[in-house]
C-alpha positions, -999 to +999 in steps of 0.1 A: +120-323+511+138-307+482+161-341+478+122-359+479+109-340+451+141-347+432+143-381+435+107-385+428+109-365+396+136-388+387+118-417+388+092-402+368+111-391+337+131-426+338+094-442+344+081-422+312+113-428+290+107-466+296+068-465+286+077-445+255+105-474+248+080-502+252+052-485+236+068-477+208+083-515+194+048-529+208+030-509+183+051-520+156+052-553+161+014-555+163+017-554+126+021-535+096-005-502+091+000-502+058-023-534+049-052-516+064-046-487+037-043-503+003-068-520-017-065-557-031-054-545-064-023-524-051+011-535-064+039-540-045+056-505-057+026-487-043+028-508-011+067-497-008+060-460-016+034-458+009+055-472+037+082-447+027+061-415+034+048-434+063+091-436+073+080-474+080+113-482+056+136-477+083+149-497+109+127-501+143+159-485+157+161-456+128+123-450+131+132-446+173+156-424+169+138-402+144+107-404+168+125-394+197+140-363+181+106-347+170+094-356+204+119-337+219+107-311+197+073-316+207+063-330+173+042-360+180+038-370+142+011-373+119-021-398+119-011-426+092-049-424+086-063-392+088-030-375+073-031-347+103-011-340+131-018-358+163-016-329+182-047-315+168-063-346+170-054-347+208-067-312+211-100-323+199-103-353+222-081-347+255-107-315+268-134-340+260-118-369+282-113-344+308-153-329+308-161-366+325-125-372+340-125-344+363-162-344+377-159-381+383-123-380+399-134-351+421-173-363+430-162-398+433-133-389+459-154-365+479-181-391+481-162-420+491-143-400+518-176-388+531-194-424+533-161-439+546-159-413+574-197-420+582-195-456+580-168-456+604-182-434+624-214-458+628-197-492+634-221-521+623-251-500+617-275-502+589-256-471+571-226-491+577-239-523+567-253-502+531-217-491+527-200-521+527-229-538+505-222-510+480-186-516+480-188-556+476-218-548+450-194-521+431-165-542+429-184-572+417-199-558+388-183-549+356-177-517+344-189-524+310-220-540+322-230-507+341-228-488+317-250-507+296-276-512+321-276-478+322-285-472+288-308-496+288-326-484+323-325-445+321-323-444+280-342-468+266-366-478+292-374-451+312-363-425+282-351-401+312-313-394+295-298-390+263-276-427+256-251-411+237-233-376+225-222-345+236-245-315+248-261-305+278-254-315+316-280-343+309-252-356+283-230-358+312-253-379+341-250-414+328-213-415+320-200-392+347-219-418+369-205-450+353-171-439+358-175-423+391-189-463+405-156-471+391-138-455+422-162-459+447-162-491+461-125-496+468-119-459+482-151-462+507-135-496+520-100-479+524-115-451+541-137-466+565-108-491+575-080-465+578-108-441+598-115-473+620-079-478+630-073-441+634-106-436+656-090-466+680-059-449+683-049-429+716-047-394+707-084-396+696-093-409+729-073-379+745-095-354+724-128-368+735-117-365+773-105-331+767-138-323+755-135-314+723-169-317+697-174-350+682-170-333+647-138-316+656-128-351+664-140-367+637-130-341+605-101-323+620-078-349+638-091-382+631-095-373+591-060-358+585-044-389+600-064-416+580-064-399+543-030-405+536-036-439+522-070-427+503-042-399+491-021-423+477-050-445+458-065-412+447-034-411+423-041-446+409-075-444+406-068-416+376-053-447+356-086-464+364-103-436+353-089-432+321-091-473+319-129-464+325-129-437+297-120-459+269-154-484+280-178-454+288-168-433+258-170-458+233-208-474+252-223-433+253-200-425+222-184-399+235-154-380+214-125-384+239-094-401+240-106-436+251-130-435+214-097-424+203-075-449+215-098-477+205-102-464+171-067-460+162-057-496+175-078-513+154-069-490+125-029-492+137-028-456+138+011-455+157+013-423+158-021-419+177-017-448+196+019-434+213+005-401+216-022-414+237-004-434+258+024-405+266-004-383+275-020-409+300+016-417+316+022-382+322-011-381+335-009-410+359+029-400+369+022-366+374-008-373+397+015-401+416+042-373+418+016-347+435+001-375+454+034-382+468+044-347+476+013-341+496+017-373+513+053-362+525+037-329+537+012-348+557+031-372+573+067-356+574+086-390+581+075-402+545+102-379+528+127-395+551+119-431+551+113-435+513+140-414+496 
């Protein structure tokens, strides 16, 4: 198990470094942010002074080396636009994104597993057909359209829930519900299909022959063996939630990392874009790392087959 963890940790660090390199050079190829910060009357000397202040007068290689040294000391740089530390901006935005992401991930996973298991145990019933229809519908509907329709129906037409901003629990219902719907369809279908395979296995039939209660057979024996594949997908769902946060936070005017990422990308605020990408990469890679460990713990053969 120790070797398995060390190998996965090394792969995660290598992947993170590759992401840092790619993002650093891609944002600089996208254009010069100084052009967004000067007036039409600015002289060439003023442009050069501003570039020097931002550290953009050096070559890409020199900029990257300086960035790596600062990053090693935990310094994410200073925003080109707001001229405040990036850590301060992330400190304000990240908690707001987690307030949406964590409830969406937890509630979405629990509901998806429950619906998938119940659909599998009631195969070809009205309930099963309803779950399959919901999964197909969820995968077909674009996320941005769903969020906009939620605002139009519940905020504009019925005026039941606020359309934007932060506040009490009523402000969380629409954005959390929208983000949950991003992950429900795929997870439900996966849980249902894996449960159907497990329920047809010999050891489940043996457990029933022994007279074990059906709830023990389903929720203890069958679910434990069927949950390995959904556990792996759950780690990838985090990336989907982050992507969904970009849409959700901008539609619901939620001051999180998704909204900050869009504003920074349009303003070519390189340090902020790089910092957000690194934070998201650490979250996704870290979640996948934990899922791999949990996956190997549930099925010990994994740690020997995949190292």
